[in-house]
C-alpha positions as CSV (number, residue, x, y, z in Angstrom):
1,M,-32.4,-26.4,-11.2
2,K,-29.5,-27.7,-8.9
3,K,-27.5,-24.7,-7.0
4,S,-25.0,-27.0,-5.0
5,I,-23.4,-30.6,-5.2
6,K,-23.3,-32.2,-2.1
7,V,-21.2,-35.4,-1.6
8,R,-19.4,-37.2,1.6
9,A,-16.0,-36.0,2.1
10,L,-12.7,-36.2,4.2
11,L,-11.6,-32.7,5.5
12,A,-7.4,-33.3,6.2
13,K,-5.4,-30.8,8.4
14,Q,-1.6,-30.7,6.9
15,A,-0.8,-26.7,6.0
16,P,-2.3,-24.0,8.0
17,D,-5.5,-22.6,6.9
18,I,-5.5,-24.7,3.9
19,P,-8.3,-27.0,4.2
20,L,-7.4,-30.3,2.1
21,Y,-10.8,-32.3,0.9
22,S,-10.9,-36.0,-0.5
23,F,-14.0,-36.9,-2.2
24,Y,-15.8,-38.6,-5.0
25,I,-17.9,-37.2,-7.7
26,K,-19.4,-38.2,-10.9
27,G,-17.5,-37.4,-14.0
28,S,-20.1,-35.4,-15.7
29,D,-20.2,-33.0,-12.7
30,I,-16.5,-31.8,-12.9
31,L,-16.8,-29.5,-15.1
32,R,-19.7,-28.0,-13.1
33,I,-18.2,-26.7,-10.3
34,A,-14.2,-26.4,-11.7
35,D,-12.9,-24.3,-14.7
36,V,-9.8,-25.1,-16.8
37,S,-7.0,-22.0,-16.4
38,R,-5.1,-21.9,-19.4
39,I,-2.2,-20.4,-19.5
40,K,-2.0,-17.3,-21.7
41,R,-0.9,-13.1,-21.5
42,G,-3.3,-10.3,-20.4
43,E,-3.2,-7.1,-22.3
44,A,-0.7,-6.3,-20.1
45,G,1.9,-8.6,-20.6
46,E,0.9,-10.5,-17.4
47,L,0.9,-13.9,-16.9
48,L,-2.6,-15.3,-16.5
49,G,-3.3,-19.4,-15.6
50,Y,-1.0,-22.2,-16.0
51,Q,-2.5,-25.3,-17.5
52,R,-0.8,-26.2,-21.3
53,K,-3.4,-26.8,-24.3
54,E,-5.6,-29.5,-24.8
55,V,-3.5,-32.1,-26.2
56,R,-5.9,-34.2,-28.3
57,S,-4.2,-37.3,-29.0
58,H,-3.6,-38.0,-25.3
59,V,-7.5,-36.6,-24.7
60,D,-8.5,-39.3,-26.9
61,E,-6.0,-42.3,-25.9
62,I,-7.7,-41.8,-22.5
63,A,-11.3,-41.7,-23.7
64,N,-10.6,-44.7,-25.6
65,Y,-9.5,-46.6,-22.3
66,L,-12.6,-45.1,-20.5
67,N,-14.9,-46.6,-23.0
68,N,-14.0,-50.1,-21.6
69,D,-16.6,-51.2,-19.0
70,A,-13.6,-52.7,-16.7
71,S,-11.9,-49.5,-16.7
72,I,-11.0,-47.7,-13.2
73,L,-10.3,-43.9,-12.4
74,T,-7.0,-44.5,-9.7
75,H,-5.7,-41.1,-9.8
76,A,-7.2,-38.4,-8.5
77,I,-8.0,-34.4,-10.0
78,I,-6.7,-32.0,-8.4
79,F,-9.0,-28.8,-7.5
80,G,-7.7,-25.5,-6.3
81,A,-9.3,-22.6,-4.4
82,F,-13.0,-24.2,-3.5
83,N,-13.4,-21.6,-0.4
84,R,-16.8,-21.2,-1.4
85,S,-17.8,-25.0,-0.5
86,H,-19.4,-25.4,3.0
87,F,-18.2,-28.3,4.5
88,Q,-20.1,-29.5,7.6
89,A,-18.6,-32.5,10.1
90,E,-20.2,-35.6,10.9
91,S,-21.5,-36.0,14.8
92,G,-20.9,-38.6,16.8
93,P,-17.7,-40.1,17.9
94,K,-14.4,-39.7,16.1
95,V,-12.3,-42.9,14.7
96,G,-8.7,-43.9,13.6
97,N,-6.7,-40.4,12.8
98,Q,-7.9,-37.4,14.7
99,D,-6.6,-35.0,12.0
100,V,-9.3,-35.8,9.5
101,I,-12.7,-35.6,9.6
102,S,-15.5,-37.3,7.8
103,G,-18.6,-35.2,6.6
104,V,-20.6,-33.6,3.7
105,L,-19.1,-31.2,1.5
106,E,-21.5,-28.8,-0.5
107,I,-20.0,-27.2,-3.5
108,P,-21.7,-24.2,-5.5
109,I,-22.4,-24.9,-9.3
110,G,-21.5,-21.8,-11.1
111,E,-21.2,-20.8,-14.6
112,E,-18.0,-20.6,-17.0
113,G,-15.1,-18.6,-15.6
114,K,-17.2,-18.4,-12.3
115,K,-17.1,-21.9,-10.8
116,C,-16.4,-22.8,-7.4
117,A,-12.7,-24.5,-8.5
118,W,-9.7,-24.2,-10.9
119,I,-8.4,-27.8,-12.1
120,V,-5.0,-27.9,-10.9
121,D,-4.2,-31.4,-12.2
122,G,-6.3,-33.7,-14.7
123,Q,-7.5,-31.1,-17.0
124,Q,-6.7,-34.2,-19.9
125,R,-8.3,-36.6,-17.9
126,T,-11.4,-34.5,-17.2
127,L,-12.0,-33.9,-20.8
128,A,-11.6,-37.4,-21.9
129,I,-14.1,-38.1,-19.2
130,T,-16.8,-36.2,-20.6
131,K,-16.0,-37.6,-24.1
132,S,-16.1,-41.0,-22.9
133,K,-18.6,-43.5,-21.2
134,A,-16.9,-42.5,-17.8
135,C,-19.2,-39.4,-17.2
136,D,-20.9,-41.6,-14.9
137,K,-18.3,-43.6,-12.9
138,N,-16.9,-42.1,-9.8
139,V,-14.0,-39.8,-9.8
140,P,-11.3,-39.3,-7.0
141,V,-11.0,-35.3,-6.5
142,T,-8.5,-34.0,-3.8
143,A,-9.3,-30.4,-3.2
144,F,-7.5,-27.7,-1.3
145,A,-8.8,-24.5,-0.3
146,S,-6.8,-21.6,-1.6
147,D,-7.5,-18.7,-3.7
148,D,-4.0,-17.8,-3.7
149,F,-3.0,-18.6,-7.4
150,E,0.9,-19.3,-6.8
151,N,-0.2,-22.0,-4.8
152,H,-2.3,-23.1,-7.8
153,R,1.1,-22.8,-9.9
154,T,3.2,-24.3,-7.3
155,Q,1.0,-27.2,-7.1
156,F,0.6,-27.7,-10.5
157,L,4.4,-27.4,-11.6
158,L,5.5,-30.1,-8.5
159,V,2.6,-32.4,-9.6
160,N,3.7,-32.5,-12.7
161,K,7.4,-32.8,-12.1
162,T,8.0,-35.9,-13.2
163,K,5.6,-35.9,-16.0
164,P,6.5,-34.8,-20.1
165,L,5.4,-31.2,-19.7
166,P,6.8,-29.1,-22.1
167,N,9.8,-27.1,-20.8
168,S,8.4,-23.7,-22.5
169,L,5.6,-24.2,-20.4
170,I,7.2,-24.9,-16.8
171,N,9.8,-22.1,-17.7
172,E,7.2,-19.4,-18.3
173,L,5.4,-20.2,-15.4
174,L,8.8,-20.6,-13.1
175,P,8.8,-16.4,-12.8
176,E,4.8,-16.2,-11.2
177,V,6.1,-18.9,-8.4
178,N,7.7,-17.4,-5.3
179,T,7.3,-20.2,-3.2
180,D,10.3,-22.6,-2.9
181,L,10.9,-25.1,-5.7
182,P,13.1,-28.2,-6.1
183,P,16.7,-27.2,-7.6
184,S,15.9,-28.7,-11.0
185,L,12.7,-26.6,-11.2
186,A,14.7,-23.3,-9.5
187,K,17.6,-23.4,-11.7
188,N,15.6,-22.0,-15.1
189,K,13.5,-19.7,-12.9
190,I,15.8,-16.2,-12.9
191,P,16.7,-16.8,-16.5
192,S,13.0,-17.1,-17.4
193,A,12.3,-13.7,-16.0
194,L,15.2,-12.3,-17.9
195,C,13.6,-14.0,-20.9
196,N,10.6,-11.9,-20.1
197,I,12.3,-8.9,-19.8
198,L,14.3,-9.6,-23.2
199,N,11.2,-10.1,-25.0
200,R,9.5,-7.0,-24.0
201,D,12.9,-4.8,-23.6
202,P,12.9,-1.7,-26.4
203,E,16.8,-1.9,-26.3
204,S,17.0,-5.7,-26.7
205,P,18.1,-7.4,-30.1
206,F,15.4,-10.3,-28.8
207,K,12.5,-7.9,-28.6
208,G,9.5,-9.8,-29.9
209,L,11.9,-12.5,-31.2
210,I,11.5,-15.4,-28.0
211,R,8.7,-17.7,-28.8
212,R,7.0,-19.0,-25.4
213,E,4.2,-21.1,-24.1
214,T,1.6,-18.1,-24.5
215,T,2.9,-17.6,-28.2
216,D,0.6,-17.9,-30.7
217,R,2.2,-19.2,-33.6
218,S,-0.4,-19.1,-36.0
219,K,-0.7,-15.1,-35.7
220,N,3.0,-14.7,-34.5
221,K,5.4,-15.3,-37.4
222,V,8.5,-13.1,-35.7
223,A,9.0,-15.2,-32.6
224,V,11.7,-17.2,-33.8
225,I,13.9,-18.3,-30.9
226,T,13.0,-21.0,-28.5
227,D,12.8,-19.8,-25.0
228,T,14.9,-22.9,-23.5
229,S,17.8,-22.0,-25.8
230,L,18.4,-18.7,-24.5
231,I,17.6,-19.9,-20.8
232,E,20.1,-22.6,-21.2
233,V,22.6,-19.6,-21.9
234,I,21.4,-17.2,-19.5
235,R,21.6,-20.3,-16.7
236,K,25.0,-21.4,-17.6
237,S,26.7,-17.9,-17.2
238,L,24.8,-16.9,-14.2
239,N,26.0,-20.2,-12.4
240,G,29.4,-20.8,-14.2
241,V,32.3,-19.2,-12.4
242,H,33.8,-18.2,-15.7
243,G,30.3,-16.9,-16.9
244,C,30.2,-13.4,-17.8
245,L,26.8,-12.9,-15.7
246,Y,28.3,-14.8,-12.5
247,Q,29.8,-11.4,-11.4
248,Y,26.0,-10.0,-11.1
249,K,25.0,-13.0,-8.9
250,N,25.0,-13.0,-5.0
251,V,26.2,-16.6,-4.2
252,A,24.7,-16.2,-0.6
253,T,21.2,-15.1,-1.6
254,G,20.9,-16.6,-4.9
255,E,20.1,-12.9,-6.2
256,I,21.1,-11.3,-8.8
257,D,21.4,-7.7,-10.6
258,D,19.0,-7.8,-13.6
259,E,19.6,-4.7,-14.9
260,S,23.3,-5.3,-15.1
261,S,22.7,-8.9,-16.6
262,R,20.1,-7.2,-19.1
263,Q,22.6,-4.6,-20.5
264,V,25.6,-7.2,-20.9
265,I,23.3,-9.7,-23.2
266,N,21.8,-6.5,-24.7
267,L,25.0,-5.1,-25.7
268,Y,26.8,-8.7,-26.7
269,W,23.5,-9.8,-28.9
270,S,23.1,-6.3,-30.7
271,A,26.7,-6.8,-31.6
272,V,26.0,-10.5,-33.1
273,R,23.0,-9.0,-34.7
274,D,24.5,-5.9,-36.4
275,L,27.3,-8.6,-37.6
276,F,25.4,-11.0,-39.1
277,P,22.4,-8.8,-40.0
278,Q,21.0,-11.2,-43.1
279,A,21.0,-14.2,-40.7
280,W,18.8,-12.3,-37.4
281,G,15.1,-12.6,-37.2
282,L,14.7,-15.6,-39.9
283,T,13.1,-19.1,-39.1
284,P,15.8,-21.5,-37.5
285,Q,15.1,-23.7,-40.5
286,K,16.7,-20.8,-42.7
287,S,19.3,-19.6,-40.3
288,R,21.4,-21.5,-37.8
289,L,22.3,-18.5,-35.9
290,M,18.6,-18.7,-34.5
291,N,18.8,-22.2,-34.2
292,G,19.3,-23.5,-30.8
293,L,22.7,-24.2,-32.2
294,G,23.7,-20.8,-32.9
295,I,22.3,-19.6,-29.8
296,K,24.0,-21.6,-27.2
297,S,27.3,-21.9,-29.3
298,M,27.7,-17.6,-29.4
299,G,26.6,-18.1,-25.9
300,T,29.4,-19.7,-25.4
301,L,31.2,-17.4,-26.7
302,M,29.7,-14.2,-24.9
303,D,31.2,-15.7,-21.9
304,R,35.0,-15.4,-23.1
305,V,33.9,-12.2,-24.6
306,M,31.9,-9.9,-22.0
307,V,34.4,-10.7,-19.2
308,Q,36.7,-8.6,-20.8
309,I,34.3,-6.0,-21.5
310,L,32.0,-4.3,-19.0
311,P,28.5,-2.5,-19.9
312,H,29.5,1.2,-18.7
313,E,32.6,1.0,-20.6
314,E,32.8,3.8,-23.3
315,N,32.4,2.5,-27.0
316,A,31.8,-1.1,-25.6
317,G,29.6,-2.2,-28.5
318,Q,32.3,-1.2,-30.8
319,R,34.9,-3.4,-28.9
320,I,32.6,-6.4,-29.0
321,K,32.0,-6.4,-32.4
322,E,36.0,-6.0,-32.9
323,S,36.2,-8.9,-30.7
324,L,33.8,-10.5,-32.7
325,Q,35.1,-9.8,-36.1
326,P,37.6,-12.9,-36.8
327,I,34.7,-15.2,-36.4
328,V,32.3,-13.5,-38.8
329,P,34.2,-14.7,-42.1
330,H,33.8,-18.4,-40.6
331,C,30.3,-18.7,-40.0
332,A,28.1,-20.3,-42.4
333,W,24.5,-19.5,-40.6
334,T,22.2,-19.1,-43.9
335,G,24.5,-20.8,-46.6
336,G,27.6,-22.1,-48.0
337,R,29.7,-24.3,-45.9
338,W,31.5,-24.5,-42.2
339,G,34.9,-24.7,-43.9
340,K,37.1,-25.5,-40.8
341,L,34.3,-28.2,-39.7
342,N,34.3,-29.6,-43.6
343,K,30.6,-29.3,-43.2
344,P,27.4,-27.6,-45.3
345,W,25.6,-25.0,-43.6
346,N,22.7,-26.9,-42.4
347,G,24.8,-30.1,-41.8
348,L,24.8,-28.9,-38.1
349,Q,22.1,-29.3,-35.7
350,N,20.9,-28.8,-32.3
351,N,22.3,-31.3,-30.4
352,P,25.5,-31.5,-27.9
353,K,27.7,-32.9,-30.0
354,D,27.5,-30.5,-32.7
355,V,27.0,-27.5,-30.1
356,N,30.1,-28.0,-28.6
357,E,31.8,-28.9,-31.9
358,L,30.9,-25.5,-33.3
359,S,31.7,-23.7,-30.0
360,N,34.9,-24.8,-29.8
361,M,35.4,-23.6,-33.3
362,L,34.3,-20.2,-32.8
363,V,36.3,-20.0,-29.7
364,R,39.5,-21.0,-30.7
365,I,39.0,-18.7,-33.4
366,Y,38.5,-16.1,-31.1
367,T,41.5,-16.4,-28.6
368,G,43.6,-16.8,-32.0
369,V,44.6,-20.7,-31.6
370,E,42.7,-20.8,-35.4
371,Q,43.3,-18.5,-37.8
């Protein structure tokens, strides 16, 4: 039985100490040398992997296309790791770019979980290839030799930046990446890390309630709050000059006081939970408070309330409840009507128009503009 595969390849020099290879390989050989790194949580809660779950409809669409004899594969599958492969440069005169060397790359074949590489980008295409006639096609591959999983995650995020990756997947990966990211990705990194803290903190009203990409929805019925809504609330509060978390951010370095931020969030949302116990912890379909609509609108109110109350103040929790008390009679999270908006309780949806409408109503009641 063959223990390795040999292919003609190009070795390019880009980043120091990270060889970059380009080559073609038979579609049937991809999963002999590379594994798919599924995103999940370990026993200690650490994040493992980075790939989303298989999207069967997408895989079937690609497979149907590849079953056409005239189909071609132009986009390279990207592999990470590859340090166990061996490259032998060709002898003879060099032609063209001196930073690109041609030669033979020998790639070891391994058992599942012990293969030479991880698929950083192209898992859906790879699965489609295995289900189609493309197994015999020559598939383009780009591979970088780095065992640093953080490097893999970074490449995965950057490659998929313009593709429709689920926001929940991107957000859960962000706290694990310590390299520089584009602003559009970096903006959610700290808020997502705070979400991780809140989801595990015994003092947090959100403990176990935040639904992330790794949440097994068939088994976990408790996680009812989507992380994207809470991340948006935290991000706006950290970055807006009127946000209650802004004071805990070092504008020069971007670092935050995560302990104070945690305490502020826990205090405010614990008060919200205590004031609306019948609406807390239900599914978004049964409670608009657990819906993105409620999280975002009450998040807007958090910035108004918590700039007036410091987390270390005596009786801070009670003061928050007293501040929020005026809005209680006007909220219809689980039934009835939003009287001031003249809409049924489930007539408001998680969209910008309804979120703004509800946020404005709550702020006006809190500030005393409306009684």
